[in-house]
C-alpha positions in Angstrom: 33.7 2.5 26.1 31.5 0.1 24.5 30.8 -2.9 26.7 29.0 -6.1 25.8 25.7 -4.6 26.7 26.0 -2.0 23.9 26.8 -4.6 21.2 23.9 -5.4 19.0 23.6 -8.4 16.8 22.4 -7.9 13.2 19.1 -9.9 13.7 18.3 -8.4 17.1 15.3 -6.0 17.2 16.2 -2.3 17.4 15.5 -0.1 20.4 13.4 3.0 19.5 15.2 6.2 18.5 18.6 4.6 17.8 18.6 4.4 13.9 21.3 6.3 12.0 20.7 8.5 9.0 21.9 5.7 6.5 19.6 3.1 7.9 15.9 2.7 8.3 13.9 0.4 10.6 11.6 -2.3 9.2 8.1 -1.5 10.5 7.3 -5.2 11.0 10.3 -6.7 12.7 12.2 -3.5 13.8 15.5 -4.6 12.3 17.9 -2.1 10.7 17.9 -2.0 6.9 19.9 0.2 4.5 18.0 3.2 3.2 16.3 2.3 -0.1 15.9 -1.4 0.5 12.8 -2.6 -1.4 12.0 -5.2 1.3 13.2 -6.6 4.6 15.3 -9.8 4.0 14.1 -11.1 7.4 10.4 -10.6 6.8 10.2 -11.2 3.0 13.1 -13.7 2.4 16.4 -13.0 0.7 14.7 -12.3 -2.7 11.4 -10.8 -1.5 9.4 -13.8 -2.8 8.0 -14.8 0.6 6.5 -11.4 1.2 5.0 -11.3 -2.3 3.4 -14.7 -1.9 2.0 -13.7 1.5 0.5 -10.5 0.1 -0.9 -12.4 -2.9 -2.5 -15.0 -0.6 -4.1 -12.3 1.5 -5.5 -10.4 -1.5 -6.6 -13.6 -3.2 -8.4 -14.7 0.0 -10.3 -11.4 0.3 -11.3 -11.3 -3.3 -12.2 -15.0 -3.4 -14.3 -14.6 -0.2 -16.2 -11.7 -1.8 -16.7 -13.6 -5.1 -17.8 -16.7 -3.2 -20.3 -14.6 -1.2 -21.6 -13.0 -4.3 -21.9 -16.5 -6.0 -23.7 -17.9 -3.0 -26.1 -14.9 -2.9 -26.9 -15.3 -6.6 -27.4 -19.0 -6.3 -29.6 -18.6 -3.2 -31.7 -16.0 -5.0 -32.0 -18.4 -8.0 -33.1 -21.5 -6.1 -34.9 -19.7 -3.3 -33.9 -19.3 0.3 -35.7 -22.5 1.4 -33.5 -24.6 -0.9 -30.2 -22.9 -0.1 -29.0 -24.4 3.1 -26.1 -23.1 5.2 -23.8 -26.0 4.3 -24.0 -25.3 0.6 -23.7 -21.5 1.0 -20.7 -21.7 3.4 -19.0 -24.4 1.3 -19.3 -22.3 -1.8 -18.0 -19.2 -0.1 -15.0 -20.7 1.6 -14.1 -22.8 -1.5 -14.0 -19.7 -3.5 -11.9 -18.0 -0.8 -9.3 -20.9 -0.8 -9.2 -21.0 -4.6 -8.7 -17.2 -4.6 -5.9 -17.5 -2.1 -4.1 -20.1 -4.2 -4.5 -18.1 -7.4 -3.3 -15.0 -5.6 -0.2 -16.8 -4.4 0.6 -18.2 -7.9 0.0 -14.8 -9.7 2.1 -12.8 -7.2 5.2 -15.0 -7.4 8.2 -13.3 -8.8 10.1 -14.7 -11.8 
């Protein structure tokens, strides 16, 4: 007695509480995955590279932002707060963040 309303497409999000014991639900997109899948093909791409690059970009951005803030603070202490304007400090911080993001993307790529 399965009508058209009970048929579920493979890429359709899953309703809560309907997963079988041989499948798991992706926490991000809520699609069914076989148990033991290292990544979701919908979220991370067919080979997982898109997810790895996204994670690398995020971690690179955070560490680059922290390094840029530290560099700006050290430079500001060296030249004095009167000489260190907002433009130079923000440019240094965000430039380091973008460089960190690019480096993180390149380093985290698979094969």
